[in-house]
N, C-alpha and C positions, 0 to 999 in steps of 0.2 A: 379642425385646421388641416390637420396632417394629410387628408382626401384633398380639399384644395389645393394642397402644395403640391401633390402627387401630380394631379390634373393641368398644375403650371406647368412643370415639368414635362408630361406625355403631350400640353399643346407647343409647347418650346420645341420638342421633339421632333415633332410636323412639320413648325413653321420653317424651324434649320435644315429639313430634306426642299421645302419647296426658294427658301431665298439659297439658292444658287446662285452661280456663275451667270446666267441670264437675266436674274433678276437683278443681281446687284450692278449688273455692268449697265444698266436701263436694255437691253436690246430686248430682252422678251415683253417687258411693259410698252415698250413701243410697237413693237409689232402685233397684239394682242390688243392695247390700247391707247393709247397715244396718236397715232394714223389714223382714227376715227374723229380726232377732235376734239371737241369739246362735250360729247356725246360721250365720251369715255367716262364722266362723271356720272350720271345718270345709271350705272349699271353697276355702280359702288353699293350701293344698299343691297342690291340681287347676290352680290360676288360675300358679300358679309353671311346675308342667309343662305347660303347653294356650301358654302365653304362650313356653317353651323351646324344645319343639319346633316351634310355629309358628315362631315365626323362623327356626328350622334349615331349614322349610320353605321358605320364602320366599328365604333365605340360601344354600341349596343348588341352588335352580335355577339352571340351564343361560339361554341366553337362545334363548328362542322366542316367538312371537308368536302367541296365538288366533285363529284365523284367522275367514273368512267370518263367518256371521254371531252365531254364537256371540262373535267379537273385537269386533263391531259392540258388542252388547247391553251386553256387559261393561264397555265404553269408558261408551257414555251413562250406563250407571247408575254410574257412577266420576266423572264430571263431575257429575250430580246429586245424588250424594252431599254430594262438596268444595262445592259451592256451598252446602246444606243448611249441611256445615260453620262453613266461612268466615263463612254470616251468623249462625248462634248466636255467633261466636265474635265479629260484631262489635256485636251485640245485646249480649251480656255486658262487651262494652268500653264501649257506652256508659252501660247500666244503672248500672257502676261508677262513673265520671267525671259521671254525669247530663248528660249531654250528648245532641245525636244526632247528633253527625258526628264524634268520638274514632274510634270503631268504623272509620271509612271511612281516618283517618289511619293507622293500625295498618296498614290494606290497603296502604298507597300504601307505608308504610316495608318492610312483606314483598315489597312487586313489587320495587321496588329493587334488595332484598339478593335477590333469585332472579335477580334482572338481571346480576349480577354473577357468578354460577357457582354450582353446586352446592358447589361447596368454601366459600364464605366463608357460603351457609347452613347448611349443615353444621359448621362449625366454632362460630358463633354460637350453634345448639341447645347443642352440647360443653358449652361453658363455659357460658350460662346456666342449664342445666337441672339440676347438681346445687345450684346457692344456690338456685331452685326447692324442692330439696328438703330443702334442710337447714330454707328457713323456713316449710314447710309443718309439718316432725316440730316445731319449733319453736311453734307455734300451736296443732301438735292435742296436743302432748303435755300443756302448757299448761294446756288442758284440760280432765285426766285430773282435777284438785282442786278443779276451779270447778262441777261438776256431777255431782250424783249419784242423778239416777232409772232405774238400769237396768231394763231389759226385759230377759222372758224367753225361753225358745228358741219359734222359727217354724219353719216347715213344711223340712225339710230337702233335700225335693226341687223346689221350686216355687223354692230357694236356689241349689240345682245348675243348675236351666233358669235361673237370672237371670244363672249365672256363665257358661254355657255361652255365649250371647247376647253376653254385657258380653266376652267373649275373640273370639267370632265379630265381631265391629261393630269393634274395634279393630283384628285384622286386615285387616281387610277396608277401614277409613278409613287405617292407617297403616304397612298393609306394604308401600306402593306408594314410600313415603318412604326403604327401601333396596334398592330394586333397581337402586341404580345405585352400590350398593357391588361392590366388587370383591375381596373378604376370599381370604384363604389359612386352609386350614381349621382350621389356631390363632385365625385372627380372628374366623370364624363365633362360635365355640365360644362366643368369650368377650363380644362383642357379643350373644348370644342369653341368658347368663348375669347380663352386665349388666344389660339392658333387664328383663329376668322379675325377678332378685332386686329390684331398687329399685323398680318398680310392685306387687311384692307388699307389699314392705315396709314403704311409702306407705299400702296399703291398710289393711293390719291395723294400722297407729296410731291412722287416720283412722276406720274402723270401732271400734276401743274406745272412743274419744274419744264421737261423735255415741250410740254405744250409752246410755253412761254420762251424756249428755244426757238422753237419754226420747226419744219420741216428739215433742215442741214442738221439740223441735232436728231431729230428722229431716226432721218439715215443714216447716222454714222453710224460706226461699228458699232463703238461701245461709248455712247451718249452720256455715261457718267462719269468717263476717262476726261471726257472734254471739258465737264462743268469742274473735274479739280483742279485739273492746269489749270482753267480760271482762274481758282484762287490758293493755289501753290499746294496744292494737297495730293498733289501726285502719288505720292508714296506711300501717305494715307488709303489713299483709294485702291494701289493694287494691293496695303496688306488685306483691307474688307476685303475683296473681292478672294484671295486665294486664302482668308479664313471662310468665305461661303462657300467655296469649291470643296473645301476640308470638310465640313456638318456635311453637307450634303452627300459626298463619297462617304462618311461615316453610315447616315442611312439607305444608301442604295446599298452599298458592299452590305449591309446588312439582310436585306429583300434579296438579293442575289448569292448568299448565304443559302437562306432557306430552299429556293428553287433549286437548287444543287444538293441539298441533301448536305451541305456542311462536307461534303468530298472533297478531299484536300486537291488530287492532282486537278480535276474538273473546274475548282476552283481557277488555280494555274493558270491551265486551257479558257479560261472564260476572261483572268483577266488579260493575257497575249490579246483575245479578238481585241478588249478593248483598246487597247495601245493600237491596233493596227487600224481600227477604223475612228480612229480620233484624230487620223492625219487625213479625213474628209473634210476635217475644218471645223471650229466653231459656229461660226454663223450661218453656216448650210448646215447642221445638225438642228438648230435649230427653227431653219424657215424652211426644211422641210421633213422633221420625223418630229417635231412637238405640234402641229397642228394636226397629224395621222396619231400619233399618243392620244391626244385629246376624244377623235371617232370611236378610237376601240376604247374609251375609259367610258363615254357612256353610255356604249352598247354595254358596257359590264354593269354598271351602276340598275340599267333598264332590265338586265337579265336578273340583277336581283332585287330587285323592288317588284319582281313579278316573280318571282319562283313562288313555289308554295308552302317554301316553310320558311319563305325568307323571314322570318322571326326567329329559327334556329339557327341560320345563317352565318358563316366564318367571311368578311371580307378578303380572305386569303387563300388560297390554295393548296394544295396538303403537299407539302414537298414530297412525298414518297410518291405523288404522278408523277411529277420530273425527271427524279432521282431515278427512279425503275430504266427510261431511257440508259443509263448508265449503269446500270448491275454488273457490267463486266468489264469495265474499267479495273 
């Protein structure tokens, strides 16, 4: 039982990284799924299986570093990815609170929590993520009866390509959050099932709600905000989004710290870069960078699957490869 519970916590930690600002606001779901019409439903079984087996690949990997030039390339890409992801979360926090500084506050809290150790961040996400999921269900199921402009079938080919990109993006950006896990076989299975089932169920509910809202809702900056306002739950929506931002910040900051070799001066510079990049805008970061990271993630997964030492590899890059760049700092 203890092994299963440890796996569930790991699954919730991964899900907490996936369920960020883009997910909770509905913008990410609209971009990757609802915009393709009812064909989005057909990719849900694929999403569950892809997340399940993708997580198993990450969790089953033994400790090894990708060395040499590939290690440096992957670490640099990981560093850039986490900078932009954290920038997007900061931008979303600023937009939700209508300030220019709240993103920095969340970064600071996440930084302090991560400094307390991996277990603290791990436990925090395991507690907050289920609460976020419950309120997402309330907001988006509540929107079922408030809208009625259903749209028809879209392109199934493009919907599947978008789903592949989405899974690759999340495995690339969130997979490293669980590489510190040391789970038994049962624990790994329960982690993969927990994360895959939770993410897929939430996506199914949110896709249904957005499709019922029609094109106007799908094309809005924050579909969830519109649904919450129609039910008088705006305050709840903002709290849910801010909590989802916080859980993702915790996860991505942990990855960023691993990439920089936990060097404090480099981390400070990195957070300044996050804040500067955040002014590019939440919607623009999702629209332009997320699909790009999906392609990077797909290339990364293919590289691992075809690696001669795949069964001995770890789906994380040795932080020393990247931190060597900063040896003189």
